[in-house]
C-alpha positions as CSV (number, residue, x, y, z in Angstrom):
1,M,-28.3,-5.9,-28.3
2,A,-25.7,-6.4,-25.0
3,T,-21.9,-5.2,-25.7
4,T,-19.0,-7.2,-23.9
5,I,-15.8,-5.3,-24.5
6,A,-12.8,-7.8,-23.5
7,R,-9.8,-7.3,-21.1
8,P,-6.8,-7.3,-22.6
9,A,-4.4,-10.5,-22.4
10,I,-2.6,-10.0,-19.1
11,D,1.3,-11.3,-19.3
12,V,1.4,-12.6,-15.8
13,K,4.9,-12.9,-16.1
14,S,5.8,-9.6,-16.3
15,L,3.3,-8.1,-13.3
16,D,5.0,-7.1,-10.1
17,P,4.3,-9.1,-7.2
18,Y,1.2,-6.1,-5.7
19,A,-0.3,-6.6,-10.0
20,F,-0.3,-10.2,-9.5
21,L,-1.9,-10.7,-6.3
22,A,-4.1,-7.7,-7.7
23,V,-4.9,-10.1,-10.9
24,L,-5.3,-13.0,-8.3
25,G,-8.5,-11.4,-6.1
26,K,-6.2,-10.1,-3.1
27,R,-8.0,-7.8,-1.3
28,V,-5.5,-6.2,0.5
29,I,-2.0,-5.3,-0.6
30,H,0.0,-3.4,1.4
31,S,3.0,-4.6,3.6
32,G,1.2,-4.4,6.9
33,G,-2.0,-6.3,5.6
34,R,-4.7,-5.4,7.6
35,R,-3.3,-5.2,11.2
36,S,-1.4,-2.0,10.0
37,T,-4.7,-0.3,8.6
38,E,-6.2,-0.8,11.6
39,E,-3.8,0.9,13.1
40,L,-3.8,3.6,10.7
41,F,-7.4,4.6,11.5
42,A,-7.3,4.5,14.7
43,L,-4.1,6.8,14.8
44,A,-6.4,9.4,12.4
45,N,-9.1,10.0,14.5
46,L,-11.4,9.2,11.1
47,D,-14.7,10.9,11.3
48,S,-18.1,11.9,8.6
49,S,-17.1,15.2,8.5
50,Q,-13.6,15.0,6.9
51,L,-12.0,14.5,3.6
52,V,-9.8,12.0,3.4
53,L,-7.3,11.7,0.3
54,D,-5.8,7.8,-0.4
55,V,-2.8,8.2,-2.2
56,G,-2.2,4.6,-4.1
57,C,-5.2,2.9,-3.1
58,G,-4.8,0.2,-5.2
59,V,-8.3,-1.9,-5.7
60,G,-10.3,0.7,-3.2
61,T,-10.4,-1.8,0.2
62,T,-9.2,1.0,2.4
63,T,-10.4,3.6,1.1
64,I,-13.7,1.6,0.7
65,G,-13.7,0.4,4.7
66,M,-13.3,4.4,5.7
67,A,-16.2,5.2,3.6
68,R,-18.7,2.0,5.2
69,R,-17.3,2.8,8.7
70,F,-16.4,6.5,9.4
71,G,-18.6,8.4,6.4
72,T,-15.9,10.0,5.5
73,E,-15.7,11.5,2.0
74,V,-13.1,9.9,0.4
75,T,-11.0,10.7,-3.0
76,A,-9.1,7.6,-4.1
77,V,-6.2,8.1,-6.9
78,D,-3.3,5.4,-8.5
79,I,-1.8,5.3,-11.2
80,S,-1.6,1.4,-12.6
81,P,-4.9,0.8,-14.1
82,L,-4.8,-2.6,-13.3
83,M,-5.3,-1.5,-9.7
84,L,-8.4,1.5,-11.1
85,E,-10.0,-1.5,-12.9
86,G,-10.9,-2.7,-9.1
87,A,-11.1,-0.1,-7.7
88,R,-13.2,2.7,-9.8
89,A,-11.9,5.5,-8.5
90,N,-10.0,8.6,-10.3
91,V,-8.0,12.0,-9.8
92,R,-5.6,14.2,-11.8
93,R,-5.0,16.7,-9.8
94,A,-5.5,18.0,-6.2
95,P,-5.0,22.1,-5.1
96,D,-3.3,23.1,-2.0
97,N,-4.8,22.1,1.6
98,S,-7.5,20.5,0.5
99,F,-7.8,17.2,2.4
100,D,-7.9,17.0,6.1
101,R,-6.0,13.2,6.1
102,V,-4.0,12.2,2.9
103,I,-3.8,8.1,3.3
104,A,-0.4,6.4,1.6
105,E,-0.4,2.9,1.9
106,A,3.1,0.7,0.2
107,V,3.1,4.0,-2.0
108,T,6.1,6.7,-1.8
109,M,8.6,3.8,-2.3
110,F,7.7,3.5,-6.1
111,V,8.8,6.7,-6.1
112,D,11.1,9.9,-5.1
113,R,10.3,9.6,-1.8
114,P,11.2,13.1,-0.8
115,R,9.2,14.6,-3.2
116,A,6.2,12.3,-2.7
117,A,6.0,12.8,0.9
118,A,6.1,16.9,0.3
119,E,3.4,16.1,-2.2
120,V,1.2,14.4,0.7
121,T,1.8,17.0,3.1
122,R,1.2,19.5,-0.2
123,V,-2.5,18.8,0.0
124,C,-3.0,18.9,3.3
125,P,-4.0,21.9,5.1
126,S,-2.3,23.3,8.5
127,G,-3.8,20.9,11.4
128,G,-4.4,17.9,8.8
129,M,-2.8,14.3,9.2
130,V,-0.3,12.3,6.9
131,L,-0.4,8.7,7.6
132,A,1.8,6.6,5.3
133,A,2.9,2.8,5.1
134,E,5.6,1.2,3.8
135,F,7.9,-1.4,4.0
136,L,10.9,-1.4,6.3
137,W,14.0,-3.3,6.7
138,R,13.5,-4.6,10.8
139,Q,17.4,-5.6,10.6
140,P,20.2,-5.3,7.7
141,P,18.9,-7.9,5.0
142,S,21.4,-10.0,3.9
143,D,22.9,-9.5,0.2
144,E,21.4,-12.5,-1.4
145,A,18.1,-11.5,0.9
146,R,18.6,-7.7,-0.8
147,E,19.3,-8.8,-4.2
148,L,16.3,-10.8,-4.0
149,F,13.6,-8.3,-3.2
150,L,15.2,-5.3,-4.6
151,G,16.6,-6.9,-7.3
152,Q,14.6,-9.1,-8.5
153,L,11.1,-9.1,-7.0
154,C,10.5,-5.9,-6.7
155,P,13.5,-3.8,-8.6
156,G,12.9,0.1,-8.4
157,L,11.7,0.0,-4.5
158,Q,13.7,2.7,-2.0
159,F,13.3,1.4,1.2
160,D,15.8,1.6,4.3
161,N,15.4,1.3,7.9
162,L,13.2,3.5,10.3
163,D,15.3,6.0,10.7
164,G,15.1,6.3,7.3
165,W,11.3,7.2,7.4
166,L,11.5,9.3,10.1
167,Q,13.6,12.1,8.0
168,I,12.1,11.6,5.2
169,Y,8.3,12.9,6.4
170,S,9.6,15.3,9.0
171,R,12.1,17.0,6.2
172,A,8.0,17.3,4.7
173,G,7.1,19.6,6.9
174,L,4.5,16.7,9.4
175,T,5.7,17.0,13.0
176,D,4.1,15.2,16.3
177,L,5.3,12.2,14.6
178,Q,3.8,9.1,15.6
179,V,5.2,5.3,15.0
180,R,4.0,1.8,14.3
181,T,5.5,-1.1,13.1
182,G,5.5,-4.7,13.3
183,P,5.9,-7.7,10.3
184,F,6.0,-8.4,7.4
185,E,2.8,-11.2,7.0
186,L,1.1,-10.6,3.1
187,M,2.5,-13.9,2.2
188,T,2.5,-15.7,5.0
189,A,-0.1,-18.3,5.9
190,R,-1.5,-16.8,8.8
191,G,-1.7,-13.1,6.9
192,F,-3.1,-14.6,4.3
193,I,-6.2,-15.8,5.8
194,N,-6.6,-13.1,8.9
195,D,-6.6,-10.1,6.0
196,E,-8.5,-12.3,3.2
197,G,-10.7,-14.2,5.7
198,L,-10.7,-18.6,4.9
199,V,-13.0,-17.9,1.5
200,N,-11.2,-15.8,-0.4
201,A,-7.7,-16.8,0.7
202,I,-8.9,-20.0,-0.8
203,A,-10.0,-18.9,-3.9
204,C,-6.9,-17.1,-4.2
205,M,-5.1,-20.3,-4.2
206,V,-7.9,-21.9,-6.5
207,L,-7.5,-19.5,-9.3
208,G,-3.7,-19.1,-8.5
209,L,-3.2,-22.6,-9.0
210,W,-6.0,-22.9,-12.2
211,K,-3.6,-21.5,-14.6
212,P,-0.7,-22.5,-15.7
213,E,0.8,-19.3,-15.6
214,C,-0.1,-18.7,-12.7
215,V,1.2,-21.4,-11.2
216,R,4.7,-20.5,-13.0
217,K,4.3,-16.7,-11.4
218,M,4.0,-18.1,-7.6
219,A,7.1,-20.6,-7.7
220,W,9.0,-18.1,-9.0
221,M,7.7,-15.0,-6.5
222,M,7.7,-17.6,-3.4
223,P,11.7,-18.7,-2.7
224,R,13.0,-15.6,-3.4
225,L,10.5,-13.9,-1.1
226,R,10.7,-16.6,1.6
227,K,14.8,-15.9,1.5
228,A,13.9,-11.6,2.2
229,V,10.9,-12.2,5.1
230,P,12.9,-12.7,8.5
231,Y,14.0,-9.7,7.4
232,L,10.8,-7.1,6.4
233,G,8.6,-5.2,8.3
234,Y,6.2,-2.4,7.7
235,V,6.4,0.8,9.0
236,L,3.8,2.9,9.7
237,V,3.9,7.2,10.2
238,A,1.8,9.8,11.6
239,G,2.6,13.4,11.5
240,R,0.7,16.5,11.8
241,K,0.9,19.5,9.6
242,P,1.9,22.9,12.0
243,A,-0.1,25.9,11.6
244,V,1.6,28.9,9.0
245,S,3.4,31.3,11.5
């Protein structure tokens, strides 16, 4: 006899934007979309001989892309049970110098940033690379935009301008830093379709309009997001862990 395990009810109203988009079925859920991920792949110079750690794997889109396209052996970790349900991957601890490439997309801005940067550097061996993609302010935000985005949409999120991110990863011990930046297009119509493809973009919108609680969530979220978008962008920082002298 088959056994069905019911999923716990999800309180949509309480979800942060990242978790809400995952519930809608969005597969690319980070600030730079597929554009920044492709830039990350290019900088990482991935191949099948490498061991890669994907920190904050979300629903596993980047993890799957690395494994399929480059044949890399990927370990994925995420703190969110909701994200892990989609990714089906979790590691609790990793020893020092374990991974040739350590990737963090939209991760360190949710936690103690200097400590997180130090940790991802710790598990990377000498000569290995750390690559992180996060939000940044492309220009100083208005007080209203800052409050709406950091105070209401994503409380607890921490990020600043390009120089601030470079200082964090430089102080973590990385050298030869390379940077890519671009606009925030995660929730623009063009960005949504580019990231998801037309079919899944439509599927996400249908689900978002099907349930009243999702409609209310979108109606609350989108006006606030539109106020912040002109100031937002993404930054990709890539650096090497130097050899120990």
